[in-house]
ZAMARGU-4260 file (C-alpha; in steps of 0.2 Angstrom, whole numbers, plus 5000, padded with zeros to 4 digits):
<rodrens>
0) 5587/5576/5429 | 5605/5573/5434 | 5601/5573/5453 | 5584/5564/5451 | 5574/5579/5458
5) 5556/5572/5458 | 5545/5581/5446 | 5557/5593/5439 | 5569/5579/5435 | 5556/5569/5427
10) 5551/5583/5416 | 5568/5587/5410 | 5572/5569/5407 | 5557/5565/5397 | 5556/5581/5387
15) 5574/5580/5382 | 5573/5561/5378 | 5558/5564/5366 | 5565/5580/5358 | 5581/5571/5354
20) 5571/5556/5347 | 5559/5566/5337 | 5569/5581/5331 | 5585/5575/5321 | 5586/5591/5312
25) 5593/5601/5327 | 5608/5598/5339 | 5604/5596/5357 | 5616/5598/5372 | 5612/5597/5391
30) 5617/5610/5404 | 5623/5604/5421 | 5630/5614/5436 | 5639/5605/5450 | 5657/5602/5456
35) 5654/5583/5455 | 5652/5574/5438 | 5634/5569/5434 | 5627/5552/5437 | 5625/5540/5422
40) 5612/5547/5410 | 5600/5536/5401 | 5600/5533/5382 | 5600/5543/5371 | 5604/5557/5383
45) 5621/5550/5387 | 5627/5553/5369 | 5624/5572/5370 | 5636/5585/5373 | 5636/5590/5392
50) 5640/5608/5396 | 5645/5610/5414 | 5648/5624/5426 | 5659/5619/5440 | 5648/5627/5454
55) 5636/5618/5466 | 5618/5624/5466 | 5618/5638/5478 | 5634/5647/5470 | 5627/5645/5453
60) 5610/5652/5458 | 5618/5667/5466 | 5629/5671/5452 | 5614/5670/5440 | 5604/5682/5451
65) 5619/5694/5453 | 5621/5695/5434 | 5603/5698/5432 | 5603/5712/5445 | 5619/5720/5437
70) 5613/5719/5419 | 5627/5708/5414 | 5623/5694/5401 | 5630/5677/5402 | 5631/5672/5384
75) 5649/5668/5385 | 5644/5653/5396 | 5635/5645/5381 | 5645/5647/5366 | 5637/5641/5349
80) 5620/5640/5357 | 5605/5647/5348 | 5592/5643/5361 | 5592/5640/5380 | 5577/5631/5388
85) 5576/5634/5407 | 5567/5619/5414 | 5569/5622/5433 | 5565/5640/5437 | 5582/5647/5434
90) 5586/5657/5418 | 5603/5665/5415 | 5603/5682/5408 | 5606/5680/5389 | 5606/5694/5377
95) 5609/5686/5360 | 5603/5668/5364 | 5584/5665/5362 | 5576/5658/5378 | 5562/5647/5383
100) 5556/5646/5401 | 5545/5633/5409 | 5534/5640/5423 | 5529/5624/5433 | 5520/5632/5448
105) 5519/5646/5460 | 5520/5637/5476 | 5533/5648/5484 | 5521/5663/5482 | 5504/5654/5486
110) 5511/5644/5500 | 5526/5652/5507 | 5525/5643/5523 | 5529/5627/5514 | 5546/5634/5507
115) 5563/5637/5515 | 5566/5655/5518 | 5580/5657/5505 | 5570/5649/5491 | 5556/5661/5495
120) 5568/5675/5494 | 5576/5670/5478 | 5561/5665/5468 | 5551/5680/5474 | 5565/5692/5469
125) 5570/5683/5453 | 5554/5675/5445 | 5547/5691/5438 | 5564/5694/5430 | 5565/5677/5423
130) 5547/5678/5416 | 5550/5695/5408 | 5567/5690/5401 | 5561/5674/5392 | 5558/5674/5374
135) 5544/5662/5377 | 5535/5655/5392 | 5528/5637/5394 | 5516/5632/5408 | 5512/5614/5412
140) 5494/5617/5415 | 5480/5630/5413 | 5481/5632/5432 | 5499/5637/5431 | 5495/5649/5417
145) 5482/5658/5427 | 5494/5659/5442 | 5507/5667/5431 | 5495/5679/5424 | 5488/5684/5440
150) 5504/5685/5450 | 5515/5694/5437 | 5503/5703/5426 | 5509/5693/5410 | 5500/5694/5394
155) 5491/5677/5392 | 5496/5677/5374 | 5514/5675/5379 | 5511/5659/5388 | 5508/5642/5380
160) 5501/5628/5390 | 5510/5611/5386 | 5505/5597/5397 | 5517/5584/5403 | 5515/5566/5397
165) 5514/5548/5404 | 5529/5536/5400 | 5522/5520/5391 | 5530/5509/5404 | 5515/5514/5416
170) 5503/5501/5410 | 5492/5488/5419 | 5502/5473/5413 | 5512/5467/5428 | 5511/5448/5430
175) 5508/5439/5446 | 5527/5435/5448 | 5532/5453/5447 | 5519/5458/5460 | 5525/5444/5471
180) 5543/5449/5470 | 5538/5468/5474 | 5527/5463/5488 | 5542/5453/5496 | 5555/5467/5492
185) 5545/5481/5500 | 5535/5470/5513 | 5518/5475/5505 | 5502/5470/5512 | 5489/5461/5501
190) 5478/5477/5501 | 5485/5494/5502 | 5482/5513/5498 | 5497/5521/5488 | 5504/5538/5488
195) 5519/5543/5477 | 5529/5559/5479 | 5540/5569/5490 | 5536/5570/5509 | 5534/5588/5512
200) 5519/5599/5519 | 5512/5604/5502 | 5508/5586/5499 | 5496/5586/5513 | 5501/5569/5520
205) 5496/5573/5538 | 5478/5573/5531 | 5481/5557/5522 | 5488/5549/5539 | 5472/5555/5548
210) 5461/5549/5534 | 5470/5532/5535 | 5468/5531/5554 | 5449/5534/5552 | 5449/5521/5538
215) 5456/5508/5551 | 5442/5512/5563 | 5428/5509/5550 | 5416/5495/5554 | 5416/5490/5536
220) 5423/5473/5535 | 5441/5471/5527 | 5447/5489/5529 | 5456/5485/5545 | 5469/5475/5536
225) 5472/5488/5523 | 5490/5496/5522 | 5496/5513/5517 | 5512/5514/5507 | 5520/5531/5505
230) 5534/5531/5491 | 5546/5545/5490 | 5560/5554/5498 | 5560/5567/5511 | 5558/5584/5504
235) 5559/5599/5516 | 5550/5603/5532 | 5545/5585/5533 | 5546/5584/5552 | 5527/5587/5555
240) 5523/5571/5545 | 5533/5560/5556 | 5527/5568/5572 | 5509/5564/5566 | 5514/5547/5561
245) 5520/5544/5579 | 5505/5552/5587 | 5493/5541/5578 | 5503/5525/5582 | 5504/5521/5564
250) 5523/5517/5563 | 5520/5499/5561 | 5506/5501/5548 | 5513/5514/5536 | 5526/5507/5524
255) 5539/5520/5519 | 5551/5512/5506 | 5559/5529/5501 | 5565/5531/5484 | 5559/5516/5472
260) 5568/5511/5456 | 5559/5517/5440 | 5556/5499/5434 | 5547/5495/5451 | 5535/5510/5451
265) 5522/5503/5438 | 5520/5487/5448 | 5518/5496/5464 | 5504/5507/5456 | 5496/5492/5448
270) 5495/5482/5464 | 5487/5495/5474 | 5469/5496/5478 | 5469/5514/5476 | 5480/5529/5474
275) 5478/5544/5485 | 5484/5561/5481 | 5477/5575/5493 | 5490/5588/5488 | 5486/5606/5492
280) 5494/5612/5476 | 5501/5604/5460 | 5507/5613/5444 | 5503/5597/5435 | 5501/5581/5446
285) 5509/5568/5435 | 5508/5554/5448 | 5489/5555/5446 | 5490/5550/5428 | 5504/5537/5431
290) 5492/5528/5443 | 5478/5529/5430 | 5489/5522/5416 | 5492/5507/5427 | 5474/5504/5430
295) 5473/5510/5448 | 5458/5520/5453 | 5462/5538/5460 | 5456/5549/5475 | 5464/5566/5474
300) 5461/5584/5479 | 5450/5596/5470 | 5463/5609/5471 | 5475/5618/5459 | 5478/5608/5443
305) 5472/5592/5449 | 5453/5593/5443 | 5460/5599/5426 | 5472/5584/5425 | 5461/5570/5432
310) 5445/5575/5423 | 5430/5563/5427 | 5442/5549/5430 | 5445/5551/5449 | 5435/5555/5465
315) 5439/5573/5470 | 5438/5579/5488 | 5443/5595/5496 | 5461/5593/5502 | 5458/5598/5520
320) 5442/5588/5523 | 5449/5572/5531 | 5432/5565/5533 | 5428/5567/5514 | 5445/5559/5510
325) 5442/5544/5522 | 5425/5542/5515 | 5431/5542/5497 | 5445/5529/5501 | 5432/5518/5509
330) 5420/5519/5494 | 5434/5514/5482 | 5440/5500/5493 | 5423/5492/5496 | 5414/5496/5479
335) 5421/5484/5466 | 5410/5492/5452 | 5416/5509/5456 | 5434/5503/5455 | 5430/5496/5438
340) 5422/5511/5432 | 5436/5523/5437 | 5449/5511/5431 | 5441/5512/5413 | 5440/5531/5414
345) 5457/5532/5420 | 5465/5522/5406 | 5456/5534/5394 | 5461/5550/5403 | 5480/5545/5404
350) 5481/5540/5386 | 5477/5558/5381 | 5494/5564/5389 | 5510/5558/5379 | 5528/5565/5380
355) 5528/5564/5361 | 5515/5577/5360 | 5524/5587/5374 | 5540/5587/5364 | 5531/5591/5347
360) 5522/5606/5355 | 5538/5612/5364 | 5548/5611/5348 | 5535/5622/5340 | 5538/5635/5354
365) 5557/5634/5350 | 5554/5638/5332 | 5543/5653/5336 | 5555/5659/5348 | 5569/5658/5335
370) 5558/5668/5323 | 5555/5681/5336 | 5536/5677/5335
</rodrens>
């Protein structure tokens, strides 16, 4: 949350915010590890106690791993704490303190080629220990739960699925003035396909580039002026994306604004003709719901958790089938009736996912963990 890490940061921020707002009976504090002071936190989190370890990410991860392997607890690092919730796949070994662990995904195990070697080594070695050690385990989708059970032999009854939510700011209410300002700020075309997320191989953006190139060659009138906007920072192993962008000669057609301010995202979603999300694997896939909440029709992969999250409110395509992806994008852009239908379904689907519900269900896990249930 402090360092604005895409999905994990959003999860930590929204969950903490809604726990604090909805649970006045308990005292919450935030845990942070880094040599540098944290960035300004939003209300009401900036009023919470901040427990800090003066280590950067790698030394802290290594120290946690060493203490696990040596069987040395770290309770003294968290004095006066009753329960510790690990939200980012890193659980200190705690003996007297009850613990909750959120298992987001198994990308490092299922797609090791998309992870850096040190991450693969660390998570491969430590994830079984984290999951066994936790008093309770939360997964963010049925897909993640199945993966955790299959990969680590966990008892399914130990795992509770708690979906993420959609922030209320994602809604189709942007007026023409805001849209005009955003178009000018980010040099947006009148018509565009949108993607939001990090730029890394797992997101399958090379397939999106290929599908977009095919779209531009379509004889269907109007498609040749459609733009592609890819919002998000570089993740890791992103070089292949930029190589393909250059090979296809799309540098002048694809808009890459990088990180976009939170207040601008709903307008970018709402002004898009469609949202495309061909990711190979997602533990949850929150951008799909954010787009739906803004009234934008969605094309996404039929893989991992995405069919579970999108329901019947999106066009689903095999993530590696470029022709199917291009065809679905063309259908949505050229078929106004289909766009209206998916817009209505998407608004209903997104409304089923709220952070208030996420926080309430998570608090229930805390209470059961404290009882030892």
